[in-house]
C-alpha positions as CSV (number, residue, x, y, z in Angstrom):
1,M,-77.9,-121.5,-60.2
2,N,-74.2,-121.2,-61.1
3,N,-72.2,-124.1,-62.6
4,K,-75.4,-125.8,-63.9
5,R,-75.3,-127.6,-67.2
6,I,-77.3,-126.0,-70.0
7,V,-77.7,-128.0,-73.2
8,L,-78.3,-126.0,-76.4
9,A,-79.7,-128.1,-79.3
10,G,-78.9,-126.4,-82.6
11,G,-76.8,-123.9,-80.7
12,S,-74.2,-123.2,-83.4
13,G,-76.3,-120.5,-85.2
14,F,-76.4,-116.7,-84.6
15,L,-78.7,-116.9,-81.6
16,G,-77.2,-120.0,-80.2
17,R,-73.7,-118.5,-80.2
18,A,-74.9,-115.4,-78.4
19,L,-76.8,-117.3,-75.8
20,A,-73.9,-119.8,-75.3
21,R,-71.4,-116.9,-74.7
22,E,-73.6,-115.3,-72.1
23,L,-74.3,-118.5,-70.2
24,L,-70.6,-119.3,-70.2
25,R,-69.8,-115.8,-68.9
26,Q,-72.2,-116.4,-66.0
27,G,-70.3,-119.6,-65.1
28,H,-72.6,-122.3,-66.5
29,E,-71.4,-125.4,-68.2
30,V,-72.6,-125.1,-71.8
31,V,-73.0,-128.1,-74.1
32,V,-74.0,-127.5,-77.8
33,L,-75.6,-130.3,-79.7
34,T,-74.6,-129.9,-83.4
35,R,-74.5,-131.8,-86.6
36,A,-71.0,-130.6,-87.5
37,L,-68.4,-130.6,-84.7
38,R,-65.7,-127.9,-84.8
39,E,-62.1,-129.0,-85.2
40,R,-61.0,-127.0,-82.2
41,D,-62.7,-126.0,-79.0
42,E,-61.2,-122.7,-77.9
43,D,-64.1,-121.0,-76.1
44,G,-64.9,-123.4,-73.3
45,I,-68.1,-124.6,-75.0
46,R,-68.3,-128.3,-75.3
47,E,-69.8,-129.7,-78.5
48,V,-71.6,-133.1,-78.9
49,E,-72.7,-134.5,-82.2
50,W,-76.4,-135.3,-82.9
51,D,-78.5,-135.7,-86.0
52,G,-81.5,-133.9,-84.7
53,E,-83.7,-136.9,-85.2
54,H,-82.7,-139.9,-83.2
55,V,-81.7,-140.8,-79.7
56,G,-77.9,-141.4,-79.3
57,E,-75.0,-141.0,-77.0
58,W,-75.9,-137.2,-76.8
59,I,-78.7,-138.0,-74.3
60,Q,-76.0,-138.4,-71.6
61,C,-75.8,-134.6,-71.6
62,L,-79.4,-134.4,-70.5
63,E,-78.8,-136.4,-67.3
64,D,-79.3,-134.0,-64.4
65,A,-79.0,-130.9,-66.6
66,E,-80.6,-127.7,-65.5
67,A,-82.2,-127.1,-68.9
68,V,-82.2,-128.0,-72.6
69,V,-82.8,-125.2,-75.0
70,N,-83.9,-126.3,-78.5
71,L,-83.0,-123.8,-81.3
72,A,-82.8,-126.4,-84.0
73,G,-84.4,-126.0,-87.4
74,R,-83.7,-125.5,-91.1
75,N,-83.2,-121.8,-92.1
76,I,-86.4,-120.4,-93.6
77,N,-84.5,-118.0,-95.9
78,C,-85.1,-120.0,-99.0
79,R,-87.7,-120.4,-101.7
80,H,-90.8,-121.9,-100.0
81,T,-91.3,-124.7,-102.4
82,P,-93.2,-127.8,-101.2
83,E,-89.9,-129.7,-100.8
84,H,-88.3,-126.9,-98.8
85,L,-91.4,-126.4,-96.6
86,R,-91.3,-130.1,-95.9
87,E,-87.7,-129.9,-94.8
88,I,-88.4,-126.8,-92.7
89,L,-91.2,-128.6,-90.9
90,E,-89.5,-131.9,-90.4
91,S,-86.3,-130.4,-89.1
92,R,-88.3,-128.7,-86.3
93,V,-90.7,-131.5,-85.5
94,H,-88.0,-134.2,-85.6
95,S,-85.7,-132.3,-83.2
96,V,-88.6,-131.8,-80.8
97,Q,-89.4,-135.5,-80.9
98,A,-85.7,-136.4,-80.4
99,I,-85.4,-134.3,-77.3
100,A,-88.6,-135.7,-75.9
101,D,-87.3,-139.2,-76.4
102,G,-84.0,-138.2,-74.9
103,I,-85.7,-136.8,-71.8
104,R,-87.7,-140.0,-71.3
105,H,-84.5,-142.1,-71.6
106,V,-82.6,-140.5,-68.7
107,K,-83.2,-141.1,-65.0
108,R,-82.8,-137.4,-63.9
109,P,-84.3,-135.3,-66.7
110,P,-83.6,-131.6,-67.3
111,R,-85.7,-129.4,-65.0
112,L,-86.6,-127.1,-67.9
113,W,-87.1,-127.5,-71.6
114,L,-87.1,-124.2,-73.4
115,Q,-88.3,-124.4,-77.0
116,A,-87.7,-121.8,-79.6
117,G,-90.8,-121.0,-81.8
118,A,-91.5,-118.1,-84.1
119,T,-93.9,-115.2,-84.5
120,G,-94.6,-116.6,-87.9
121,F,-97.3,-118.6,-86.0
122,Y,-99.6,-115.6,-86.4
123,G,-99.2,-115.3,-90.1
124,N,-99.6,-112.1,-92.1
125,R,-101.8,-110.0,-89.7
126,H,-101.3,-106.5,-91.1
127,D,-101.8,-104.0,-88.2
128,E,-103.7,-106.4,-85.8
129,W,-102.1,-106.7,-82.4
130,C,-101.1,-110.3,-81.6
131,N,-100.5,-111.6,-78.1
132,E,-100.1,-115.1,-76.8
133,R,-103.8,-115.7,-76.9
134,T,-104.2,-114.8,-80.6
135,S,-105.1,-117.7,-82.8
136,C,-102.8,-119.3,-85.4
137,G,-102.7,-117.4,-88.7
138,S,-102.9,-118.7,-92.3
139,G,-100.2,-119.5,-94.7
140,P,-97.4,-122.1,-95.1
141,L,-95.1,-120.8,-92.3
142,A,-98.0,-120.4,-89.9
143,E,-98.9,-124.0,-90.5
144,V,-95.3,-125.0,-89.9
145,C,-95.3,-123.1,-86.6
146,R,-98.6,-124.6,-85.6
147,R,-97.4,-128.2,-86.1
148,W,-94.1,-127.4,-84.5
149,E,-95.8,-126.2,-81.3
150,E,-98.2,-129.0,-81.4
151,A,-95.4,-131.5,-81.3
152,F,-93.7,-129.7,-78.4
153,F,-96.8,-129.5,-76.2
154,A,-97.8,-133.1,-77.0
155,A,-94.5,-134.4,-75.7
156,D,-94.8,-136.5,-72.5
157,T,-92.2,-135.1,-70.1
158,P,-94.1,-134.7,-66.7
159,K,-90.9,-134.0,-64.7
160,T,-89.7,-131.2,-67.0
161,R,-91.1,-127.7,-67.0
162,R,-91.7,-126.4,-70.5
163,I,-91.7,-123.0,-72.0
164,L,-92.1,-121.9,-75.7
165,F,-90.8,-118.6,-77.0
166,R,-92.3,-117.2,-80.2
167,I,-89.3,-115.3,-81.3
168,G,-89.4,-112.3,-83.6
169,I,-86.6,-110.8,-85.8
170,V,-83.5,-110.9,-83.7
171,L,-81.2,-107.9,-84.1
172,G,-77.5,-108.3,-83.2
173,P,-74.0,-107.4,-84.4
174,D,-72.8,-110.9,-85.5
175,G,-75.3,-112.1,-88.0
176,G,-79.0,-112.4,-88.6
177,A,-81.3,-110.2,-90.8
178,L,-79.7,-106.9,-89.6
179,T,-76.3,-107.7,-91.1
180,V,-77.9,-108.1,-94.6
181,L,-80.2,-105.1,-94.3
182,A,-77.3,-102.9,-93.0
183,N,-75.1,-103.9,-95.9
184,Y,-77.9,-103.0,-98.4
185,T,-78.4,-99.7,-96.7
186,R,-74.7,-98.8,-96.7
187,W,-74.9,-99.2,-100.5
188,F,-77.9,-96.9,-100.6
189,L,-80.3,-99.8,-101.2
190,G,-82.1,-99.4,-97.8
191,G,-85.4,-98.0,-99.0
192,T,-89.0,-99.0,-97.9
193,V,-89.9,-102.4,-99.1
194,G,-93.2,-102.9,-100.8
195,S,-96.0,-100.9,-99.2
196,G,-93.9,-100.4,-96.1
197,R,-96.9,-101.1,-93.9
198,Q,-96.0,-104.6,-93.0
199,Y,-95.0,-104.9,-89.3
200,L,-91.7,-106.2,-88.0
201,S,-91.7,-107.6,-84.5
202,W,-88.1,-107.4,-83.5
203,I,-85.9,-107.8,-80.4
204,H,-82.3,-107.0,-79.5
205,V,-80.3,-110.1,-79.0
206,A,-79.2,-108.9,-75.5
207,D,-82.8,-108.7,-74.3
208,L,-83.6,-112.0,-75.8
209,T,-80.7,-113.7,-74.0
210,R,-82.0,-112.1,-70.8
211,M,-85.4,-113.6,-71.5
212,F,-83.8,-117.0,-71.7
213,Q,-81.9,-116.3,-68.4
214,R,-85.2,-115.2,-66.8
215,A,-86.8,-118.5,-67.7
216,L,-83.8,-120.4,-66.3
217,V,-83.8,-118.6,-63.0
218,F,-87.5,-118.5,-62.1
219,D,-88.0,-122.2,-61.5
220,N,-91.6,-123.4,-61.5
221,Y,-92.8,-119.8,-62.2
222,L,-92.6,-119.3,-66.0
223,A,-94.3,-121.9,-68.1
224,G,-96.3,-122.0,-71.3
225,T,-96.0,-119.7,-74.4
226,F,-94.4,-116.2,-74.4
227,N,-93.9,-113.7,-77.3
228,A,-90.2,-113.0,-77.2
229,V,-90.2,-109.6,-78.9
230,A,-89.6,-106.0,-78.0
231,P,-92.7,-104.0,-76.8
232,A,-92.6,-101.6,-79.8
233,P,-93.0,-103.3,-83.2
234,V,-92.5,-101.0,-86.2
235,T,-93.6,-101.0,-89.8
236,N,-91.1,-101.8,-92.5
237,A,-91.0,-98.1,-93.5
238,E,-90.2,-97.1,-89.9
239,F,-87.6,-99.8,-89.6
240,M,-85.8,-98.8,-92.8
241,R,-85.9,-95.1,-91.9
242,A,-84.4,-95.8,-88.5
243,L,-81.7,-98.0,-90.1
244,R,-80.8,-95.3,-92.6
245,R,-80.5,-92.7,-89.9
246,A,-78.2,-95.0,-87.8
247,L,-76.0,-95.5,-90.9
248,Y,-76.1,-91.9,-92.0
249,R,-77.9,-92.6,-95.3
250,P,-80.5,-89.8,-95.5
251,W,-82.4,-91.4,-98.4
252,C,-82.6,-94.6,-100.4
253,P,-85.0,-95.4,-103.2
254,P,-88.1,-97.5,-102.3
255,V,-88.2,-101.0,-103.5
256,P,-91.6,-101.9,-105.1
257,A,-93.1,-105.3,-104.4
258,W,-92.6,-106.5,-107.9
259,V,-88.9,-105.8,-107.7
260,V,-88.7,-107.7,-104.4
261,K,-90.4,-110.7,-106.0
262,L,-88.1,-110.6,-109.0
263,S,-85.0,-110.4,-107.0
264,C,-86.1,-113.1,-104.6
265,R,-86.7,-115.4,-107.6
266,L,-83.2,-114.7,-108.8
267,T,-81.6,-115.2,-105.4
268,Q,-83.7,-118.2,-104.4
269,T,-85.3,-116.5,-101.4
270,E,-88.9,-116.0,-100.4
271,A,-90.6,-112.6,-101.0
272,S,-93.2,-113.1,-98.3
273,L,-90.4,-112.8,-95.7
274,A,-90.0,-109.2,-96.7
275,L,-93.5,-108.3,-97.8
276,E,-95.5,-109.8,-94.9
277,G,-95.4,-109.4,-91.1
278,C,-97.2,-109.3,-87.8
279,R,-97.5,-106.9,-84.9
280,C,-96.8,-108.8,-81.7
281,A,-97.0,-107.7,-78.1
282,P,-94.9,-109.4,-75.4
283,K,-98.0,-109.4,-73.1
284,R,-96.9,-112.2,-70.7
285,F,-93.3,-110.8,-70.3
286,L,-94.7,-107.4,-69.5
287,E,-97.1,-108.9,-67.0
288,C,-94.3,-110.7,-65.2
289,G,-92.3,-107.5,-64.9
290,F,-89.6,-108.1,-67.4
291,E,-87.5,-105.0,-67.9
292,Y,-86.0,-104.3,-71.4
293,Q,-82.6,-102.8,-71.7
294,L,-83.2,-101.8,-75.3
295,P,-87.0,-101.4,-75.8
296,D,-87.0,-98.9,-78.7
297,L,-85.6,-99.5,-82.2
298,P,-83.3,-96.4,-82.6
299,G,-81.6,-97.2,-79.3
300,A,-81.2,-100.9,-80.3
301,L,-79.7,-100.0,-83.7
302,K,-77.4,-97.4,-82.1
303,D,-76.1,-100.0,-79.7
304,I,-75.5,-102.6,-82.4
305,L,-74.1,-100.3,-85.1
306,R,-72.0,-97.9,-83.0
């Protein structure tokens, strides 16, 4: 499948950059749909402007493409006010609808549409195991994910295979949540958050990019919904302990829930992102024989932070 065109919608973020670099390294043509074009193109990745809502000239990139991967959506790391939740939902649903419209406007549509979703679909499930058959949870973000997925699977694209990844917390060296948590820990602020019993379903960015590649390669084999997470989710207490060990910080004071809520109010972020979680199993990836390179948290952190 070398030299095939892969279109990344919203591909200028942390995950999109990592996936684009890997696809480019394998010899594919990579096109990133973005709201803000760079002034210079130095890495071989072509950028095309789109607004994430309407059909435009960007649909030419979809003609005879191998795949379109949709990573677009407003960052959820903000106060979850009604206005912000509306923007979070609309940015996701509108991008899905725009891609569906674009696919219907071309004569030779992409063979695969790979849509990024989130494990937030399951809501705050405490220690309950969640696989792809688990029902949608409760809460504002779970409702966003439910309507996001509903829009994706309602799209009428009969000639395009569709896959949805419910992605957990992505760990990598160039951004994402780990960069923030590692900086706190280096300053001896990497203690257990709240009760510490909330689960983190995580995945190393290298394994996640391999999951995307697996979906691209196995034509007409993988379809439907997959939990894109590592097989060993951990509690917050376990995660922070492993991170302290990786950064040679033997102890940090715990952070009570009330302190988290106060600091989030001051920094305009959402406390539930730190105080809630879900315990997800990548059941379908394990069933299809996917082999993880970095399945355990200590090894993943060592690889990233070395």
